[in-house]
N, C-alpha and C positions, 0 to 999 in steps of 0.2 A: 144148352142156353148160357149164353153168355149173361156175364151181370150188368146189369145199366151203368151206365156211369157217371159219378157226383157231378152234378153243376152246380156253376159257380154263380150266386149272385150279390149282387150290389146292394149290402143294407141302405137304410135312409142315409145314415150319416155319411156314406161314403156316395150316395148320390147327390147328397147338397153339397160335400165339397168339389165333385165335380162341376157341380155345377156353378158354384159360385169363382172358381176356379178360371174355367170357360169364360164366366161374364168380365171377369177382371182384365184378363188378358183381352178379351175382345174390346173391351175400352179404351185399351193402351192400343190397338192398331187401329181404332178409329180415330184416335186421340192424332196417331201419327200423319193420316195423311195432310195435304195442302203444302205449301211452300214452305221452306225455310224462313226460320226467323231471323231475327238482329243477330245474337249471338252464335247463331250456327253458321250465318253466313260467313261470319267474322273466322268462326274457326275453318269454313270451307277454304276462304282467302290465305288463311296459316298454312294449310296442307297442300293448296295449288302451289305456293311459292315455295318450299320446301325443298330442296336439291335431294335430301335423302330422310329416311326413318329416323337416321341418326340425328339430324338436326333436329328434329323434333325431340327427342329426347334430353339431349345435351345442348342445344344452341335456341331454343324457345323459350325465354324466362318469361312469361306475359301469363299471368291469372287469368285469362280467355283461354289456355294451351293446355285444355283436357286433357293430359299426354295420351294418355288410355284412347277416347276417340277421337283424338285428332290422326291418331296413328291408324285408326281404322278408316277414318273419312280418306286419307292419304293413299291407302292401299285399293281403297275403290276406284279413286283417280273422280277429274272433276265433272267429266261428264255423266255420272250416275244421278238418277231420280231423287229427289228428296227423300222420300220411303224406303228408299236402297240405305241411305246414309242412318236410315232411323231404328231399323229393322234389326241391327243387333244391338240397340238399345234397349229395345221390347225384349228382346230376347234373354238381355243380360234381368230387365228389372222382375221377367216373369220366373226366372230362375231364384231371386230373390223371394218372390212368393212363396215356392216351396219351401226353401229354407227356413221362412220365419214359420210355417205349417209346421215343419218336424220341431221348430225350439218350443213351438205353444205346446203341440202334442206333449212333448217332456213336462209338463205341467199340467195335463189337461185340458189344456185350452187349444188344442189345436185349429177348433172352427171359428171361435170368436178372432182369434187373432189373424186368421189369414181373413176373416170379414174386414176388419180394421186395415189391413194392410192394402186389400184389396180394393174397398171401397176410397179411400182415401183421395181427395181430389189432387191433392199437392204430389203424392206419390204416380198416380197415374201421367200427372201435367211432366213431371220431369221423368219417369220411367217412357216415356214416347217421343224425344226430343234427343236430336243429336249432340249431347252433350253430355258432361263424366256422370253425372248425378243417377243416371240407371247404373250405370257400372257401378256406382257409388253403394248405391243399395243391393243392388246383387252381391259384392263383395263384401258388405258391412255382415247381412245374414249370414253369408257361407260361411265366413271364418269366424263369426259366432258359434254356427253347431257345428263346424268340425270343432274347434275347442270345447265344448261341450262333452263331447266324444272322447276328445283325448284325454280329459280330467277324469271321465268314469273308467277309460280303460285306455291306456296310453300304449299308442300303434304308429308303427315307421310313418304310414300314409296318412296317419292324421297330423303329424307334425308337419311333413311335406304341405297337404293343403292346406292346413294355417299360414305355412311361408307363403304358400303360391297366392293364396286368398290377399293378404296381407299387400304384399306388394302389388299386384293389381289393384287392389282399393286405393291405395296411395298414390298410382300412375293415374287413377279416375279422377280422384278430388283431391284433395290436401286435407279437409274434414273428418277424413277417414283416419286420423291421427284421435281425433277424440274418443273414436271405437276404440282404438289399439291402446290408450292409455286406460279405457275402462278393464280389455282384456288382459293386460299386464298384472293390473292389481288385482283383477279375480281370480284369475292363474296363480299368481304369488300365492295368496289366502287360502286358496284350495288345495295346494301342494305343499304348501309348509306343514314342517313336522311329518310328512312322508320319507320314506326311506330315500336317503340320496335329493332331498328334494331340489337341493340347486343346483344340482348338477339336470335337474330334469327343468328347471326353467332355463339354463341358459341352453341346453338344446330345444328347447320350446321355441326362445325367442331369437337365438344367434343369426338366422337368415333374414325375420322381420326386421329387427335391429340395423343388421348391413344394407339391407334397401330402404331406411330411412335416412342413413346418412348417406349414402349415394344419392338421394334424392335431392336431399336437403343440398348437399352441395353443388349439384349441376343443376338445379332447378330452383330453389329456394332461396339463396344468394342468388340475392342481384333481381330477384324478383319484382318485373313493371308493373303497375294498377292499373289494369285500364280506365279506370276512372265510372263515374256514375251520379246518381241522385243522393245527397246525403240525408239519412234520417236520425232522429235521436235513435236512441237505443231504447226506451221506454217504451216507444210507437213499435220499433221494430220487434220486439218480444211480447209485445200485446197481437201484435198481424200474425204472429209466426203459432200463439197458442190457441188464437180463432182458428184460423187456416187449418192445423193440426184436426180440428174437431167439424172442417168443413162451413165454418162462418167466414164475414169477410174481413176485410183488412180493417177496416176503420169503421167509426162510428159506438152510436151504444149497445148496437147487436155483439160489435167484435169484442165489447168489454165483457158481455156477457159471456160470448161463448169461449172467449179466453178465462173466465172465473171458473168456467163448468168446468173444462183441459185440468183448470189449475188444481182443483178440488180432485177431482179423478187421480190426477198424476200422485197428491197426496197421498190419497186414501191406500192407492196401489204400492208407493215404494213406503209405505209405513208396513204392509203387509208384505212386503218381501226382507223388508228388515227384520222383522218377527221370525220369519220364515230362516231366514240363511243369511248372516251378516254376509258373507263374503259376496254372493250375488247382490245383495244391498250396497256394497260400493262398485261393484261394479256400475249398476246405474247412477250410482251419485257422482263416480268419475265421469262417465262417459257422456252425461246429461247435463252436468254444472260442475265440475272441476275444471273440467280440461278445457270447455268452450269458456267459462270466464277467465284461465288462465290465457288462454289465447287473446279473447278480446281482451284483455288488461294490457297484454304485450305490445299488439299492435295496432291499439289506441283506436280500434274500433271506427274508422275512417269509414269504413263502406261495410256495411254489416246490413244484410236482407232475411227475410224467411227460409230462404231457399236454402241457408247455411244451417239452417237447425234440422237439416232431413235427419242426419244421424241422431240426434235426442230424440228427436220424433218416432223413429224405428222403433231404439230401446222404449220410448212411452208407451207406442200403441203394443208392444210386447208384456208390458208392465200391467196394461191395462186390461188388455185381454184376458190376463191370466184371474183378475180380479173379478170381471163380468164371470169365469167361469165358475169361481167360486162361490159368488153370490146365487149363480144359477143354482149349485147343491146345494143352496142353505135353505129348501121351503119355498114356500109358493109365493110368497110377497119379494122375496131377494129375486126370486126367478121371474118374476113381473116387472120387477125394474130392471134386470139385467138384459131381458128381452126390449123393451121400452128403450133403452140408452140404445142397443144394440141399431134398432129401426130408426129411432130419430138422426142417429150417426147418418145413417143410410140415405136418408132423405134431406140430411142438410147437405151433403158432401153431393147430391144425384144433381141439384140445382147448378153449384159451376162447373161439373162433371159433362151436363147435357150443354151449358152455353159453348164450352171449348168445343165439345164436336161438331157444334153445329154452327160456331162463327170460326172457328181455327185459332192458331196460334199468330198468326201474321197475315194480315191484308196487304200488304205494300205491293207486292206485285200487282194484286187486283186494281188496288187504287191507279199504280202506275197505267196499266191497260184501259183503264177507264179513261184516262184523260188523253191516252191516244186516240180512242174510239169517238170523242165526243171535239176533237180537234180537227180544227182544218190545213193544218200544217203547211209543207212539210218540213218545217222546222218547229218544235213544238218546245217554246223555254219554260225551265220549273225552277223554283228557288222553296226553300224550309225554311221551318224556324230552328233548326237544328241540323250543322253543317255534317255531324258524325252520323248520328242516325237517319237523316235521309239523305246526305250527300254519298257517304261509306259505303252502304251494300248498292247504290247505284250502278258502278259496273257488274256486278254479278247481275241482278235485273235484266240489263242488254243484253248478258250474254247467255241468260236463259231462254228470252225469248227472241233471241236474233232473226230469226225466222218471221217470228209474225211480225215481227217491225219491218223486216224488208214487204212483207206482201203488202202492209199499209202505204207502202212510200213513205214513210216519218221518220224523223230524227229526232230524239230525246236530246233534249240540252240540260244539264244543270248548272245552273249559275250560286256560287258558295256565297256565306255571309259576307265573307272576308274580301269579296268584289265589289260590297257596296262601296267601299270608299275610293275605288278605281273607276271611275266614269269607261274608261274604255273598256273595260271590262264587264259592267253591269250597267243593261238598257237603265236610262233616266224613266221609260214611259213604262218599266216595273216588267216581269214576266208573266209570261201569260197565265201562269198558273202558279199557286203556294200551297204546298202542305204542310200543314200543323200538325200537332201528336200531340196526345196523353195519353201516362203511364197509368193505364189500371185505374183503379180508384185511387191513388194521391193525386191525381191533377183534375182543377177544374175545367170544363168543356169550354176551348175558346169562344168569342161573340162571335155571331152572324156574319156583322160587316167588321173590315179593320183599314188603315190606312196605313201603307208604307212611308219611309222617311222623304222618298217625291211624291209623296201627296198622290197616288196610285190608290186607288180604291178596290179593296177586293171583296167578292160577297162567297157565301160558305153556299156551296150547290151539292153538297155531296157529303156523305160520313159513313167510313168502313171501319164496324167498331171488333175490337176484336175481343177473342172468349179466353184471352191466355195471360196470366202473370206474364209471360217472358216478352210477352208483345208491343205493338202501339196501336188506339186507335188512331184512323187518320182524318183528318179532315182536308177537306179539297175545297179550293177558292180559286173562284174564276175572278181575272180583273174584267171589272165594270168600263 
């Protein structure tokens, strides 16, 4: 009679981990649906106009060229569906969750760190779009984990993995430099006074430094900024801290949420400082010193909350470790830790639900609504911002060419620059006007307005965005 085979059963913790990971990835997949947003369309155009992958690597010194992502879009070609462009980004962001959990587990905090990373509205938003931020998150957390492995037990595969993660991270987004500055400081302090420590530092950082120099020479030098709205640095920092814990960008609620985030970070980093100076230096460098240095050098002309994703990820790991410490320190501290986690999840659930429900970009829906509500055959449109309205116009015409052909209508866009040239811009006005707002920063436009030729326009439809990456569109019909 044979012995019964041992059965493998998941523990409650394993079941919770699996469920949290599945929900986190599911949210990213749900958020990845829908049409491309403005900056993704810009990337699509850059990739479509590039003659080779080499041109993307060394010939496109534009800040919207997130090199690794642009290469992915280029490889997929111009005819892929929007979800196809986003799936590699979702995979990279999901890998980041795994590395984040492994980092937390080293400190007995795998579960809270996974919850903080997995339920973050910002990481779901930027981890589900065809830009460089998803790859940035995966590479940052991956490089951090493999660095910890190397510092505990130096192995060749760790050095190779660290070099690869650093190179891909720099190709994903330049703010990876914040993380690398922290990794360099941390590794030097950890290796110092070990046998042959200088040799170990050189071997660990040789290839990452080569990658930094190469990217600096071929991309950073001569980098052109795409522009955008300018906001005071103080407001941006408050918005970043508030968004980190699921709050809004502006208002009293943003100030309260930012204060909560700042307090949690201060307590968590103080604990890290008492536990290990080298790890505290890692956090301080990656979260504060490196970003402050870059902002000071660059003059912080265009700084947005998304530019602080790297400090936020470090913050999630630090706060997750602190929550795990509290959970182990008795009933009252355990209650506080659980309450903070549930409050965090609830706060982030609101913007996540809005993102999934409304999507990040209603541009195409707005244009097709105009087509359906126009008599045609020529439908004239103008907007309040040529770059944001007119620039992606060719993409939407390309994507909806078959629909427009079936409708028998042709969309024609008139730029604001044509207002001065009566031969181009009709004095009677265009049939439709599109006005927009960028998330919470702008006030909604009025219900009625008059253009320079005294043509009156009435607001007839609103297409809200659920994303910080998109714009809400207000459709006006000429009266």
